C-alpha positions in Angstrom: 0.0 0.0 0.0 1.3 3.5 -0.8 -0.1 6.8 0.6 0.6 9.6 -1.9 1.5 13.1 -0.8 -0.8 16.1 -1.3 1.0 18.1 -4.1 -0.1 21.4 -2.5 2.0 20.9 0.7 5.7 21.9 0.6 8.1 18.9 0.4 9.6 19.4 3.8 6.3 19.7 5.6 5.0 16.7 3.7 8.1 14.6 4.7 7.9 15.6 8.3 4.2 14.6 8.4 5.0 11.3 6.8 7.9 10.7 9.3 5.6 11.4 12.2 3.0 9.1 10.8 5.6 6.3 10.4 6.9 6.6 13.9 3.4 6.7 15.4 2.4 3.6 13.4 5.6 1.6 14.0 4.7 0.3 17.5 0.9 -0.1 16.8 0.5 -1.6 13.3 2.3 -4.8 12.2 4.7 -4.7 9.3 7.4 -2.3 8.2 7.0 1.4 7.1 9.3 3.3 4.8 9.0 6.7 3.1 9.7 7.1 -0.6 9.2 9.9 -3.1 5.7 8.5 -3.7 4.6 8.3 -0.1 4.5 5.7 2.7 5.2 2.1 1.8 3.8 -0.4 4.2 5.0 -4.0 4.0 2.0 -5.5 5.9 3.5 -9.0 6.4 6.0 -9.8 9.1 9.2 -11.2 7.5 8.9 -15.0 6.9 11.3 -17.6 8.0 13.0 -17.9 4.6 13.4 -14.1 4.5 15.0 -14.0 8.0 17.1 -17.1 7.4 18.5 -15.5 4.2 19.4 -12.3 6.0 21.1 -14.3 8.8 23.1 -16.5 6.4 24.2 -13.5 4.3 25.1 -11.5 7.3 27.3 -14.3 8.7 28.9 -14.9 5.3 29.7 -11.3 4.8 31.1 -10.7 8.2 33.5 -13.7 7.7 35.1 -12.0 4.7 34.9 -8.3 5.7 37.4 -6.5 7.9 36.6 -6.5 11.6 35.8 -2.7 11.7 33.0 -3.2 9.2 29.5 -4.7 10.0 26.8 -6.4 8.1 24.1 -4.8 10.2 20.5 -6.0 10.4 17.9 -4.1 12.1 17.3 -0.5 13.2 18.0 2.3 12.9 16.9 3.2 9.4 18.7 5.3 6.8 17.3 8.8 6.1 17.9 11.7 3.8 15.4 14.4 4.7 16.4 16.6 1.8 15.4 13.8 -0.6 12.3 12.9 1.5 13.4 9.3 1.8 13.5 7.0 4.8 14.4 3.3 4.2 15.3 0.3 6.4 17.6 -2.1 4.4 17.5 -5.8 5.5 21.4 -5.7 5.7 23.6 -2.6 5.7 27.3 -2.9 5.1 28.7 -0.1 7.2 31.7 0.8 9.3 31.1 0.5 13.0 32.4 4.0 13.5 29.6 5.3 11.2 27.0 3.6 13.5 27.9 5.8 16.4 25.5 8.6 17.5 21.8 9.1 17.7 19.1 8.8 15.1 19.1 7.4 11.5 22.3 6.4 9.7 23.5 8.7 7.0 22.9 6.7 3.8 26.1 8.1 2.3 28.1 6.1 4.9 26.7 2.8 3.7 29.1 0.6 1.7 26.2 -1.4 0.4 22.5 -2.2 1.1 21.2 -5.7 0.8 17.5 -6.6 0.4 15.7 -9.9 0.6 12.6 -9.5 -1.6 9.4 -9.5 0.3 6.8 -12.0 -0.8 4.0 -9.5 -0.1 5.5 -6.5 -1.9 8.3 -7.4 -4.3 8.1 -4.1 -6.3 9.3 -2.3 -3.2 12.7 -4.0 -3.6 12.9 -4.4 -7.3 11.4 -1.0 -8.3 11.2 1.5 -5.4 14.5 0.7 -3.7 16.3 0.4 -7.1 15.2 4.0 -7.6 15.7 5.3 -4.0 19.1 3.8 -3.1 21.1 5.7 -5.8 19.2 8.9 -4.8 20.5 8.3 -1.3 24.1 7.7 -2.6 24.3 4.1 -1.6 27.0 2.8 -4.0 26.0 -0.9 -4.1 22.6 -2.5 -3.9 22.2 -6.3 -3.8 18.8 -7.9 -4.2 18.1 -11.5 -3.2 14.8 -13.0 -4.4 13.6 -16.1 -2.5 10.6 -16.3 -4.8 12.8 -17.2 -7.8 16.2 -18.1 -6.4 17.8 -15.2 -8.3 19.1 -11.8 -7.6 21.2 -8.9 -8.8 24.0 -6.6 -7.6 23.7 -3.0 -8.8 26.5 -0.5 -8.7 28.1 2.5 -10.5 25.7 5.4 -9.8 25.5 7.7 -12.7 23.2 10.7 -13.6 20.2 10.3 -15.8 17.3 12.5 -16.8 15.2 10.7 -14.1 17.9 11.2 -11.4 20.8 9.1 -10.3 20.6 5.4 -11.3 22.8 2.3 -11.1 24.7 1.8 -14.4 25.9 -1.7 -13.7 23.7 -4.8 -13.0 25.1 -8.3 -12.4 22.4 -10.9 -12.2 23.0 -14.2 -10.4 21.3 -17.5 -9.6 21.3 -19.0 -6.1 24.2 -21.5 -5.9 26.6 -19.0 -7.5 29.1 -16.9 -5.7 28.1 -13.2 -5.6 30.3 -10.1 -5.1 28.9 -7.3 -3.0 31.3 -4.4 -2.9 34.7 -5.9 -2.4 33.6 -9.2 -0.8 32.5 -12.4 -2.5 30.1 -14.8 -0.7 28.3 -18.0 -1.6 24.6 -18.1 -2.3 24.6 -21.9 -1.8 21.8 -23.0 0.6 19.8 -19.9 0.7 16.1 -20.8 1.2 13.3 -20.3 -1.2 9.7 -19.3 -0.4 7.5 -22.4 -0.5 
């Protein structure tokens, strides 16, 4: 579900209202809320076991090959760019521990990469919305894992387009292959599929 902004309101006022709505709903309504250029995105389903197991296995595999000062972080807080009017919560964020210090949202420009496991209930959020939003936020690498199909893609090389910044390079993969995210290569062997 997407709630569209009223075009009459200034962008900043609209974004602040959306952020207040998201924070008010977070503790009372199941699911996950994010803010995009189009409005609030609500993934109504709680993550399934295959989704969470994929995140866990990828996090562990990435942390084995990354330097100790970096983390494959799952969970809060979100990443936010108020000037763009975007608030997102990646499933896994590759980030330096030093950039996790402080209060509030992470600065998206400190992320090395964002990793998403496609939601069964709202796949366009990962394949369309985040593919548009992450280059706007300056996240240099975006990796998508799709348990519906056992496939995925790693996107990189942000470049300007008429529609705004976009990823110029896309490397598709099939589960079972090794995949490189940023500088680190991990196996996709044994990642679960949705039933």
